Backbone as CSV, one residue per row, in Angstrom:
resi,resn,N_x,N_y,N_z,CA_x,CA_y,CA_z,C_x,C_y,C_z
1,MET,-27.962,8.709,0.109,-28.097,10.121,0.420,-26.751,10.711,0.830
2,LEU,-25.985,9.956,1.626,-24.688,10.458,2.071,-23.770,10.693,0.879
3,GLY,-23.822,9.810,-0.089,-22.991,9.978,-1.282,-23.298,11.275,-2.014
4,ALA,-24.556,11.594,-2.124,-24.948,12.819,-2.821,-24.569,14.052,-2.016
5,ALA,-24.678,13.971,-0.707,-24.407,15.131,0.139,-22.921,15.408,0.304
6,VAL,-22.102,14.365,0.294,-20.677,14.540,0.547,-19.855,14.449,-0.736
7,TYR,-20.065,13.417,-1.508,-19.185,13.169,-2.639,-19.490,14.021,-3.864
8,ALA,-20.722,14.377,-4.067,-21.047,15.201,-5.240,-20.351,16.564,-5.178
9,PRO,-20.418,17.294,-4.069,-19.673,18.564,-4.018,-18.162,18.369,-4.141
10,ALA,-17.634,17.320,-3.526,-16.196,17.055,-3.624,-15.810,16.753,-5.070
11,TYR,-16.640,16.020,-5.759,-16.401,15.692,-7.168,-16.373,16.969,-8.007
12,LEU,-17.318,17.864,-7.756,-17.374,19.121,-8.502,-16.159,20.001,-8.208
13,VAL,-15.761,20.076,-6.953,-14.582,20.862,-6.584,-13.338,20.269,-7.236
14,GLN,-13.214,18.948,-7.211,-12.056,18.292,-7.814,-11.958,18.626,-9.300
15,HIS,-13.038,18.546,-10.005,-12.988,18.805,-11.439,-12.783,20.283,-11.745
16,ARG,-13.276,21.133,-10.902,-13.000,22.574,-11.075,-11.519,22.851,-10.845
17,LEU,-10.934,22.190,-9.858,-9.510,22.349,-9.581,-8.671,21.820,-10.739
18,ILE,-9.080,20.704,-11.331,-8.376,20.185,-12.507,-8.440,21.204,-13.639
19,LEU,-9.579,21.794,-13.834,-9.744,22.782,-14.891,-8.879,24.016,-14.645
20,LEU,-8.833,24.480,-13.402,-8.112,25.714,-13.101,-6.606,25.532,-12.940
21,ARG,-6.182,24.440,-12.308,-4.759,24.269,-11.991,-4.088,23.101,-12.691
22,GLY,-4.860,22.202,-13.250,-4.287,21.076,-13.980,-4.315,19.789,-13.182
23,PRO,-4.154,18.662,-13.878,-4.258,17.362,-13.216,-3.091,17.046,-12.288
24,VAL,-1.883,17.502,-12.619,-0.732,17.196,-11.762,-0.873,17.892,-10.411
25,PHE,-1.245,19.158,-10.436,-1.447,19.899,-9.194,-2.542,19.245,-8.356
26,THR,-3.647,18.902,-8.995,-4.774,18.308,-8.273,-4.392,16.965,-7.658
27,ALA,-3.692,16.134,-8.393,-3.272,14.830,-7.871,-2.305,15.002,-6.707
28,ALA,-1.402,15.968,-6.815,-0.440,16.204,-5.739,-1.139,16.672,-4.471
29,VAL,-2.080,17.568,-4.600,-2.802,18.077,-3.433,-3.615,16.965,-2.780
30,GLN,-4.155,16.051,-3.582,-4.963,14.965,-3.029,-4.142,14.002,-2.182
31,LEU,-2.831,14.024,-2.333,-1.983,13.182,-1.483,-2.085,13.577,-0.014
32,ALA,-2.401,14.824,0.248,-2.478,15.313,1.624,-3.823,15.019,2.289
33,VAL,-4.804,14.579,1.531,-6.149,14.372,2.089,-6.169,13.372,3.247
34,PRO,-5.558,12.190,3.145,-5.610,11.264,4.281,-4.977,11.841,5.555
35,PHE,-3.887,12.585,5.389,-3.245,13.192,6.553,-4.126,14.289,7.153
36,THR,-4.797,15.036,6.292,-5.685,16.090,6.763,-6.862,15.503,7.533
37,VAL,-7.406,14.414,7.038,-8.504,13.737,7.739,-8.023,13.239,9.100
38,ARG,-6.830,12.670,9.122,-6.265,12.158,10.385,-6.075,13.289,11.403
39,LEU,-5.544,14.426,10.955,-5.364,15.569,11.860,-6.714,16.138,12.288
40,GLY,-7.700,16.099,11.393,-9.048,16.551,11.749,-9.679,15.668,12.805
41,ASP,-9.484,14.356,12.693,-9.988,13.432,13.716,-9.378,13.752,15.075
42,TRP,-8.078,14.010,15.072,-7.394,14.348,16.329,-7.916,15.670,16.889
43,ALA,-8.098,16.663,16.019,-8.576,17.974,16.469,-9.986,17.884,17.048
44,LEU,-10.798,16.984,16.506,-12.164,16.814,17.007,-12.231,15.924,18.238
45,GLY,-11.103,15.307,18.583,-11.070,14.462,19.765,-11.570,13.049,19.538
46,THR,-11.693,12.634,18.299,-12.177,11.289,18.019,-11.053,10.292,17.785
47,ALA,-9.809,10.767,17.817,-8.651,9.893,17.622,-7.497,10.409,18.482
48,PRO,-6.559,9.529,18.828,-5.407,9.990,19.605,-4.503,10.892,18.764
49,ALA,-3.568,11.544,19.430,-2.630,12.429,18.736,-1.823,11.636,17.713
50,PRO,-1.444,12.285,16.611,-0.654,11.589,15.598,0.704,11.157,16.153
51,SER,1.165,10.006,15.700,2.472,9.516,16.135,3.564,10.278,15.391
52,MET,4.798,10.096,15.843,5.927,10.743,15.171,6.057,10.244,13.731
53,ALA,5.761,8.979,13.509,5.820,8.432,12.148,4.799,9.127,11.248
54,GLU,3.589,9.334,11.756,2.561,10.016,10.966,2.971,11.451,10.670
55,LEU,3.533,12.136,11.649,3.965,13.508,11.435,5.121,13.578,10.441
56,LEU,6.038,12.620,10.515,7.144,12.566,9.565,6.627,12.327,8.144
57,LEU,5.713,11.382,8.000,5.143,11.110,6.679,4.355,12.311,6.154
58,LEU,3.673,13.027,7.030,2.969,14.237,6.621,3.957,15.275,6.102
59,ALA,5.077,15.437,6.799,6.092,16.400,6.364,6.683,15.998,5.006
60,VAL,6.950,14.710,4.818,7.482,14.235,3.534,6.465,14.471,2.423
61,CYS,5.210,14.186,2.704,4.144,14.379,1.720,4.021,15.859,1.354
62,CYS,4.034,16.729,2.349,3.934,18.170,2.081,5.146,18.669,1.303
63,GLY,6.324,18.129,1.612,7.514,18.499,0.857,7.406,18.089,-0.606
64,GLY,6.906,16.895,-0.847,6.699,16.436,-2.221,5.679,17.283,-2.954
65,ILE,4.620,17.641,-2.272,3.605,18.504,-2.878,4.216,19.852,-3.239
66,ALA,5.033,20.395,-2.339,5.677,21.684,-2.611,6.608,21.594,-3.820
67,LEU,7.328,20.490,-3.943,8.218,20.326,-5.101,7.438,20.243,-6.407
68,VAL,6.325,19.535,-6.384,5.551,19.331,-7.607,4.743,20.568,-7.982
69,THR,4.184,21.232,-7.000,3.273,22.337,-7.294,3.936,23.696,-7.256
70,GLY,5.226,23.754,-6.932,5.919,25.038,-6.899,5.928,25.697,-8.269
71,ARG,6.092,26.986,-8.279,6.084,27.725,-9.540,7.372,27.459,-10.323
72,PRO,7.256,27.079,-11.595,8.451,26.803,-12.398,9.378,28.003,-12.515
73,ALA,8.835,29.209,-12.615,9.672,30.402,-12.749,10.540,30.595,-11.514
74,ALA,9.976,30.309,-10.349,10.745,30.431,-9.116,11.871,29.406,-9.080
75,ARG,11.594,28.195,-9.572,12.630,27.160,-9.609,13.732,27.507,-10.602
76,LEU,13.356,28.075,-11.733,14.354,28.463,-12.727,15.218,29.603,-12.217
77,ALA,14.622,30.558,-11.534,15.384,31.676,-10.992,16.347,31.195,-9.913
78,ALA,15.941,30.223,-9.124,16.791,29.701,-8.069,17.951,28.907,-8.650
79,ALA,17.753,28.274,-9.803,18.813,27.480,-10.419,19.897,28.335,-11.047
80,GLU,19.566,29.569,-11.388,20.563,30.444,-12.038,21.473,31.098,-11.085
């Protein structure tokens, strides 16, 4: 039952995102999911605050996502 209640909607959202934005964008965004879950646990009080290493890795992950998912036109304009 839990699989149907949680994973089925996530599966549908994932495939809709692939359709709308493409597989590279979707894969890049999914890299942030573990960090988001970790921050959610902390916000709910079920886990201690993230360590500096976790925050650093989150920043690196977000930077990579920004590089991959950024608009190509903006990158081309910046290169000129």
